[in-house]
PABAPA-16277 format. One record per residue (C-alpha): residue number from 1; z, x, y. Coordinates in Angstrom, 3 decimals. Layout:
REM residues N
seq; pz; px; py
NUM; Z; X; Y
...
This chain:
REM residues 487
seq; pz; px; py
1; 68.506; 165.708; 122.273
2; 65.511; 165.441; 119.936
3; 67.809; 163.683; 117.517
4; 69.056; 161.568; 120.611
5; 65.877; 160.374; 121.834
6; 65.255; 159.069; 117.893
7; 68.157; 157.081; 117.614
8; 67.087; 155.586; 121.000
9; 63.138; 154.980; 119.329
10; 65.289; 153.525; 116.676
11; 67.145; 151.310; 118.347
12; 64.476; 149.543; 120.015
13; 62.692; 149.335; 117.077
14; 65.041; 147.442; 115.608
15; 65.516; 145.172; 118.636
16; 62.053; 144.508; 118.801
17; 61.735; 143.647; 115.190
18; 64.429; 141.237; 115.572
19; 62.971; 140.065; 118.778
20; 60.071; 138.663; 116.591
21; 61.742; 137.894; 113.855
22; 64.273; 135.103; 116.122
23; 60.198; 134.416; 117.748
24; 58.591; 133.447; 114.206
25; 61.868; 131.187; 113.329
26; 61.452; 128.866; 115.790
27; 58.005; 128.904; 115.677
28; 57.135; 124.750; 113.531
29; 56.511; 126.142; 109.820
30; 53.498; 125.039; 108.696
31; 53.904; 122.720; 105.630
32; 54.201; 124.345; 102.561
33; 51.582; 123.315; 99.602
34; 53.270; 120.482; 97.698
35; 53.305; 121.025; 93.772
36; 50.710; 119.002; 91.490
37; 53.066; 117.862; 89.463
38; 51.105; 115.556; 86.696
39; 52.006; 116.654; 83.353
40; 49.476; 117.128; 80.337
41; 49.113; 113.001; 79.647
42; 47.944; 112.320; 83.045
43; 45.768; 115.568; 83.473
44; 43.948; 115.484; 79.957
45; 43.414; 111.077; 80.541
46; 39.117; 110.734; 81.476
47; 40.654; 108.076; 83.698
48; 42.294; 110.640; 85.774
49; 40.420; 110.484; 89.460
50; 41.855; 113.934; 89.912
51; 42.761; 113.632; 93.743
52; 44.149; 116.731; 94.734
53; 47.825; 116.783; 95.936
54; 48.465; 116.141; 99.839
55; 51.583; 116.316; 101.766
56; 52.602; 113.386; 103.775
57; 55.610; 114.491; 105.251
58; 58.211; 112.073; 104.104
59; 56.090; 109.237; 104.478
60; 57.154; 105.674; 103.659
61; 54.224; 103.829; 101.817
62; 55.506; 100.291; 101.747
63; 54.399; 96.777; 99.905
64; 55.072; 93.513; 100.792
65; 55.262; 90.297; 98.496
66; 57.582; 87.261; 99.561
67; 60.235; 86.255; 97.625
68; 62.585; 82.888; 97.212
69; 60.218; 81.645; 94.315
70; 59.456; 82.068; 90.989
71; 56.965; 84.698; 90.680
72; 58.783; 87.230; 92.556
73; 57.318; 90.829; 92.420
74; 59.467; 93.170; 91.195
75; 57.401; 96.097; 89.814
76; 56.859; 98.134; 92.443
77; 60.076; 100.449; 93.519
78; 63.237; 101.024; 91.108
79; 65.936; 103.323; 92.328
80; 67.079; 105.164; 89.494
81; 66.905; 104.755; 85.603
82; 68.169; 102.240; 83.836
83; 67.279; 101.889; 80.607
84; 65.396; 98.952; 80.868
85; 61.036; 99.217; 80.166
86; 59.930; 98.501; 83.321
87; 61.971; 99.773; 85.833
88; 61.885; 103.133; 84.103
89; 58.612; 103.048; 84.529
90; 58.780; 102.266; 87.886
91; 60.761; 105.040; 88.826
92; 59.156; 107.875; 86.679
93; 55.945; 106.859; 88.005
94; 57.231; 106.909; 91.885
95; 58.740; 109.793; 91.171
96; 55.494; 111.949; 90.403
97; 53.792; 110.182; 92.960
98; 56.523; 110.389; 95.629
99; 56.377; 114.761; 94.226
100; 52.698; 114.850; 94.785
101; 52.141; 113.436; 98.141
102; 55.747; 114.378; 99.452
103; 56.254; 110.374; 100.024
104; 58.763; 107.736; 99.547
105; 57.900; 104.171; 98.526
106; 59.443; 100.744; 100.108
107; 58.812; 97.238; 99.187
108; 59.248; 94.637; 102.300
109; 59.966; 90.966; 100.638
110; 59.278; 87.985; 103.129
111; 59.776; 84.370; 102.785
112; 56.205; 83.948; 103.991
113; 54.332; 86.644; 103.682
114; 50.674; 85.002; 105.434
115; 52.260; 84.625; 108.781
116; 53.728; 88.103; 108.765
117; 50.738; 89.606; 107.900
118; 49.055; 87.266; 110.222
119; 51.030; 88.553; 113.227
120; 51.103; 92.394; 112.361
121; 47.246; 92.587; 111.946
122; 46.932; 90.509; 114.950
123; 49.164; 92.942; 116.510
124; 46.483; 96.370; 116.009
125; 49.762; 97.491; 113.534
126; 51.102; 97.111; 110.297
127; 54.447; 98.385; 108.695
128; 52.759; 98.092; 105.015
129; 49.970; 99.531; 103.092
130; 49.526; 96.934; 100.575
131; 50.252; 93.184; 99.811
132; 50.595; 91.467; 96.907
133; 50.721; 87.934; 96.437
134; 49.274; 84.977; 94.856
135; 45.316; 84.524; 95.493
136; 45.517; 81.364; 97.300
137; 47.612; 83.016; 100.446
138; 45.102; 85.796; 100.130
139; 41.778; 83.807; 100.304
140; 43.357; 82.599; 103.452
141; 44.043; 85.975; 104.536
142; 40.483; 86.905; 103.936
143; 38.716; 83.628; 105.729
144; 40.999; 84.579; 108.904
145; 39.654; 88.051; 108.559
146; 43.092; 90.344; 108.148
147; 41.896; 91.815; 104.951
148; 40.253; 94.967; 104.594
149; 36.712; 94.799; 102.117
150; 38.047; 97.237; 99.675
151; 34.355; 98.010; 98.272
152; 34.542; 100.076; 101.700
153; 37.061; 102.066; 100.812
154; 35.456; 105.297; 99.136
155; 38.176; 106.358; 97.150
156; 38.161; 103.320; 95.258
157; 36.025; 103.800; 91.727
158; 35.845; 100.242; 90.703
159; 34.275; 101.349; 87.416
160; 37.745; 102.844; 86.426
161; 39.645; 100.880; 83.469
162; 42.670; 100.449; 85.557
163; 40.542; 98.059; 88.246
164; 40.074; 94.862; 86.745
165; 35.591; 94.694; 86.447
166; 35.632; 90.783; 86.009
167; 37.667; 90.436; 88.872
168; 35.712; 93.141; 90.678
169; 32.338; 90.988; 90.302
170; 33.622; 87.586; 90.652
171; 35.494; 87.805; 93.408
172; 32.926; 89.086; 95.723
173; 32.138; 87.353; 98.573
174; 28.496; 88.366; 99.287
175; 28.761; 91.975; 98.785
176; 32.803; 92.371; 100.101
177; 36.170; 92.391; 98.242
178; 39.117; 91.188; 99.822
179; 40.950; 91.095; 97.168
180; 41.161; 91.903; 93.270
181; 42.858; 92.523; 90.143
182; 44.503; 96.215; 88.466
183; 46.831; 97.777; 86.217
184; 49.194; 97.923; 89.287
185; 50.079; 94.576; 89.343
186; 51.365; 93.225; 86.167
187; 53.100; 90.152; 87.168
188; 50.378; 87.963; 84.909
189; 47.712; 88.000; 82.183
190; 45.974; 85.038; 81.974
191; 46.690; 81.251; 80.511
192; 46.928; 81.912; 76.913
193; 48.063; 79.504; 73.663
194; 51.447; 79.804; 72.588
195; 52.020; 78.602; 68.968
196; 55.008; 77.970; 66.906
197; 54.277; 79.812; 63.388
198; 56.634; 77.445; 61.189
199; 55.780; 74.605; 62.058
200; 52.349; 75.729; 61.020
201; 53.776; 75.917; 57.820
202; 56.345; 73.136; 57.572
203; 53.667; 70.892; 58.491
204; 50.958; 72.734; 55.950
205; 48.246; 73.185; 59.178
206; 45.896; 75.454; 59.383
207; 47.038; 78.703; 61.619
208; 44.844; 79.089; 64.557
209; 45.075; 82.504; 63.624
210; 42.863; 81.705; 60.467
211; 40.404; 79.850; 62.492
212; 40.210; 82.458; 64.923
213; 39.316; 85.610; 61.604
214; 36.476; 82.628; 61.072
215; 35.350; 82.260; 63.774
216; 36.510; 78.654; 64.154
217; 39.069; 78.497; 67.028
218; 36.999; 75.826; 68.478
219; 38.179; 72.546; 70.425
220; 37.551; 70.291; 67.940
221; 39.768; 72.230; 65.296
222; 42.227; 72.384; 68.105
223; 42.305; 68.799; 68.111
224; 43.520; 68.517; 65.226
225; 46.389; 70.153; 65.228
226; 47.267; 68.829; 68.633
227; 47.314; 65.222; 67.350
228; 49.008; 66.574; 63.995
229; 53.019; 66.149; 64.629
230; 54.545; 63.668; 66.084
231; 58.800; 63.186; 64.271
232; 61.375; 60.803; 66.251
233; 63.922; 63.204; 65.806
234; 66.632; 61.202; 67.063
235; 65.474; 58.008; 64.886
236; 65.594; 55.604; 68.637
237; 61.826; 54.626; 68.322
238; 61.229; 56.198; 71.894
239; 59.864; 59.000; 72.491
240; 61.838; 61.399; 74.801
241; 61.408; 65.254; 74.764
242; 63.952; 65.836; 72.389
243; 61.930; 64.463; 69.478
244; 59.090; 66.998; 67.800
245; 55.082; 66.891; 69.417
246; 51.725; 69.261; 68.893
247; 51.702; 69.573; 72.502
248; 54.339; 70.427; 75.450
249; 51.684; 70.352; 78.367
250; 51.241; 70.096; 82.309
251; 48.545; 67.864; 84.067
252; 46.708; 71.534; 85.083
253; 45.711; 72.217; 81.118
254; 42.882; 70.459; 81.159
255; 41.235; 73.005; 83.548
256; 42.300; 75.746; 81.473
257; 40.665; 73.857; 78.329
258; 37.825; 73.970; 80.589
259; 37.631; 77.157; 81.822
260; 38.082; 78.514; 77.611
261; 34.979; 76.384; 76.727
262; 33.109; 78.559; 79.454
263; 33.153; 76.042; 81.931
264; 33.767; 77.318; 85.719
265; 34.389; 75.218; 89.359
266; 31.868; 77.882; 91.086
267; 29.363; 80.331; 90.344
268; 28.039; 83.094; 92.749
269; 24.514; 82.920; 93.430
270; 22.506; 85.780; 93.764
271; 23.447; 85.346; 97.750
272; 27.157; 86.243; 96.701
273; 27.658; 82.361; 97.901
274; 28.871; 80.267; 95.265
275; 27.893; 77.186; 94.222
276; 29.913; 74.421; 92.064
277; 28.574; 74.948; 89.056
278; 31.084; 71.917; 86.670
279; 28.470; 70.320; 85.630
280; 25.895; 72.845; 84.603
281; 26.094; 70.989; 80.979
282; 27.381; 68.848; 79.746
283; 30.214; 70.802; 78.272
284; 32.588; 69.400; 81.223
285; 32.652; 65.791; 80.502
286; 33.018; 66.101; 76.386
287; 35.888; 68.686; 77.150
288; 37.746; 66.708; 79.681
289; 37.015; 64.194; 77.487
290; 38.554; 65.226; 74.202
291; 41.322; 66.574; 76.477
292; 42.025; 62.682; 77.668
293; 41.755; 61.717; 74.013
294; 44.897; 64.579; 72.671
295; 46.810; 64.119; 75.624
296; 47.329; 60.534; 75.714
297; 48.294; 60.239; 71.976
298; 52.267; 60.100; 71.091
299; 51.794; 63.670; 69.302
300; 51.851; 65.387; 73.170
301; 54.617; 65.253; 75.785
302; 53.770; 66.053; 79.786
303; 56.251; 67.845; 81.328
304; 55.823; 66.732; 84.984
305; 56.816; 63.220; 83.745
306; 60.083; 64.496; 82.728
307; 62.717; 64.070; 84.741
308; 64.188; 67.048; 87.310
309; 67.798; 67.218; 84.923
310; 67.048; 71.296; 84.530
311; 70.268; 71.030; 82.204
312; 71.418; 74.056; 83.417
313; 68.304; 76.265; 83.837
314; 66.679; 77.065; 87.035
315; 64.000; 74.476; 86.518
316; 62.288; 71.472; 83.959
317; 59.869; 73.971; 83.324
318; 61.971; 76.515; 81.779
319; 64.165; 73.569; 80.559
320; 61.496; 72.209; 78.691
321; 60.583; 75.955; 77.475
322; 63.456; 76.146; 75.837
323; 63.001; 72.959; 73.566
324; 59.809; 75.131; 72.254
325; 62.104; 77.487; 71.216
326; 63.904; 75.121; 69.045
327; 60.948; 74.232; 66.647
328; 60.547; 70.994; 68.750
329; 56.588; 71.776; 69.640
330; 53.824; 73.194; 68.293
331; 51.719; 74.328; 71.385
332; 52.474; 74.988; 74.582
333; 49.919; 75.813; 77.394
334; 50.760; 78.425; 80.153
335; 50.637; 81.979; 81.397
336; 51.564; 85.075; 79.573
337; 53.849; 85.979; 81.977
338; 56.239; 83.558; 80.520
339; 56.332; 84.930; 77.157
340; 59.960; 86.785; 78.079
341; 61.772; 83.018; 77.428
342; 61.076; 83.522; 74.222
343; 62.599; 86.365; 73.483
344; 65.480; 84.773; 71.900
345; 63.267; 82.403; 69.829
346; 64.498; 82.133; 66.003
347; 61.016; 81.116; 64.837
348; 58.269; 83.452; 64.733
349; 55.696; 82.564; 67.375
350; 52.216; 83.466; 67.650
351; 49.703; 83.618; 71.079
352; 45.954; 82.606; 70.951
353; 43.528; 82.432; 73.025
354; 42.232; 79.148; 74.525
355; 40.130; 77.845; 72.113
356; 35.804; 77.428; 71.934
357; 33.244; 75.261; 72.531
358; 31.923; 76.219; 69.667
359; 31.488; 78.853; 67.492
360; 28.398; 79.605; 69.222
361; 30.305; 80.877; 72.306
362; 30.143; 84.464; 72.518
363; 33.417; 85.161; 74.436
364; 36.960; 83.687; 74.214
365; 37.590; 82.706; 78.188
366; 40.925; 82.975; 80.120
367; 41.535; 81.885; 83.621
368; 43.673; 83.664; 86.065
369; 46.612; 81.510; 87.893
370; 46.039; 81.289; 91.350
371; 49.725; 81.206; 92.127
372; 50.222; 84.427; 90.665
373; 49.194; 87.743; 92.576
374; 46.302; 89.773; 93.217
375; 45.928; 93.496; 95.636
376; 44.811; 93.643; 99.442
377; 45.179; 96.101; 101.635
378; 45.340; 95.149; 105.483
379; 41.993; 95.476; 107.816
380; 44.249; 97.691; 110.255
381; 43.667; 100.711; 108.349
382; 41.198; 102.958; 109.612
383; 40.839; 106.914; 109.489
384; 43.658; 109.360; 108.417
385; 45.883; 106.512; 107.603
386; 43.062; 104.767; 105.644
387; 43.064; 108.365; 103.740
388; 46.098; 108.326; 102.794
389; 46.577; 104.647; 101.562
390; 43.702; 104.834; 99.781
391; 44.794; 108.156; 97.688
392; 48.255; 106.584; 96.846
393; 46.872; 103.239; 96.136
394; 44.004; 104.754; 93.347
395; 46.869; 107.123; 92.155
396; 49.500; 104.255; 91.961
397; 46.625; 102.296; 89.594
398; 45.838; 105.077; 87.576
399; 49.736; 105.871; 86.993
400; 50.489; 102.470; 86.071
401; 47.202; 102.496; 83.624
402; 49.647; 104.655; 81.930
403; 52.985; 104.207; 82.905
404; 53.803; 100.856; 83.710
405; 50.905; 99.312; 81.300
406; 52.434; 100.907; 78.394
407; 55.855; 99.664; 79.066
408; 54.730; 96.093; 80.641
409; 51.853; 95.929; 77.907
410; 52.267; 97.711; 74.874
411; 55.890; 97.851; 74.227
412; 57.362; 94.572; 76.044
413; 54.936; 91.982; 75.104
414; 53.220; 93.545; 72.113
415; 56.375; 94.995; 70.465
416; 59.667; 93.061; 71.220
417; 57.942; 89.340; 71.901
418; 55.251; 89.079; 69.779
419; 55.890; 89.637; 66.194
420; 52.779; 90.099; 64.905
421; 49.106; 91.909; 65.082
422; 47.025; 89.210; 65.754
423; 49.062; 88.435; 68.669
424; 48.569; 92.080; 69.723
425; 44.987; 91.679; 69.387
426; 44.894; 88.356; 71.132
427; 46.385; 89.770; 74.469
428; 44.158; 92.512; 74.415
429; 40.875; 89.973; 74.021
430; 43.363; 88.186; 76.668
431; 42.892; 90.523; 79.257
432; 39.871; 91.906; 78.903
433; 37.950; 88.219; 79.041
434; 39.729; 87.200; 82.278
435; 38.332; 84.572; 84.291
436; 38.529; 84.713; 88.157
437; 36.960; 81.615; 90.238
438; 36.809; 81.599; 94.081
439; 36.475; 78.115; 94.155
440; 40.311; 78.061; 92.715
441; 41.513; 80.356; 94.916
442; 39.460; 79.496; 97.801
443; 40.136; 75.649; 96.344
444; 36.783; 74.248; 98.516
445; 37.370; 70.709; 99.320
446; 40.883; 70.406; 97.505
447; 38.880; 70.993; 94.612
448; 42.165; 72.249; 92.619
449; 44.544; 69.010; 93.814
450; 41.502; 67.295; 94.220
451; 39.689; 67.228; 91.119
452; 41.138; 69.869; 88.346
453; 44.477; 69.748; 88.492
454; 44.595; 65.746; 88.937
455; 46.291; 64.093; 85.219
456; 44.033; 64.695; 82.430
457; 44.922; 61.442; 80.826
458; 44.081; 58.835; 83.231
459; 41.509; 60.730; 85.509
460; 37.172; 60.465; 85.507
461; 35.948; 64.167; 86.239
462; 32.755; 62.937; 86.837
463; 33.359; 59.686; 89.309
464; 36.257; 61.886; 90.826
465; 33.677; 65.153; 91.471
466; 31.379; 62.518; 93.291
467; 34.134; 61.531; 95.830
468; 34.911; 65.237; 96.557
469; 31.633; 66.101; 96.332
470; 30.803; 66.485; 100.110
471; 33.881; 67.688; 101.228
472; 33.671; 70.356; 98.662
473; 30.061; 71.867; 99.656
474; 30.670; 71.341; 103.633
475; 33.984; 73.496; 102.761
476; 31.658; 76.150; 101.421
477; 29.441; 75.738; 103.552
478; 32.093; 76.273; 106.146
479; 33.805; 79.123; 104.809
480; 31.103; 81.246; 104.218
481; 29.569; 81.127; 107.714
482; 32.739; 82.807; 108.811
483; 31.889; 85.356; 106.452
484; 28.580; 85.862; 107.519
485; 26.775; 84.484; 104.804
486; 24.442; 80.973; 104.644
487; 24.912; 78.646; 101.425
């Protein structure tokens, strides 16, 4: 009898255990802690923001970019390793962060970023966390109060090297920062001067490298080289793009030389409001006149005035750069991002920053193009959504500084395309001395298209400025009034 009762009790206990087990299994399990997958390289960097691992439960972090143009963004998402440097670095970076945060990444490519951001922000909800777009559209978004002030994001540490300190300082609107540059964004470095080392040798000219080594890469010494070459290659007596020249240039290149000599279109005052600073010194007119003298001569060929025939290339600009690869031009002035077009060039080429005004100038200055991208966030992000996005973006920047920047900057730019140590050093110099000008990106009063990007050979910068000065200053006053500031 005793054994029988014991058996019943045992059976009841087993049933109770089973019921408790079933009940427990029906309850939602708490998220398991996400393993911190950072490896030794990441953990031991002084730049590591040391953000704790989080479980964001499969959240899809989204970038929004614009497609259908020459400045497509192709370094944000990669589905697998391909054997190509950039996609593989993106895949590695995103894989590590996907594990750390339990997230996925998505790139939303639209035909009109401005309209898409505008409509979604005004609706109060956005399907993207980070905007990567060209600076002039970002400036429009800032004016329309669509962007978050990045300086209010506690997670962002702008003192870290993966945030561009020059951009963080020079792009301020008062104390607010609506878009900036960072290591996540590898579309462009800055404007640089490409030169053909073979032509330097063939024409027995002084190399820009030699000038730089002696602190003599100045506007005057550039002009000596820039007026040294014209060969009528086919002997027909007519200047054509297939002749040999010192310069392959565009109308807007005059602006690059101004910035190279330390001139700025606008400069922020102590109150964070810009003022026109083009004519703070007499350098502006002197630099402009020097460029006019050089580009009016027979040693220069202007891409803008070539026929639209692309000769099988994507556009006439790419066709013109193919001629640079054929030893027909000594200099070409453009952003470092086009360097891949010279990958198969037989002759060696070099890279230098734009020349200084004179040897007394402290630094070489390299302007960041207005048609290239920076990063911004929609102002709809708040609370936990903002905290999540900020954690991911800070780590994206940090991991990009190790993986992506290494692939793009160290290996691709420095090893695969450039062919000498001088260019490697100069690219670093360019990156550290990038110039950002609010006036260019906001295009106050049409300062770009009505003044700075006119044909340097025929325009007079002083008289042109007098015609547009009122419109520029009025636009600055109106824009900054909208930002709650007064000029």
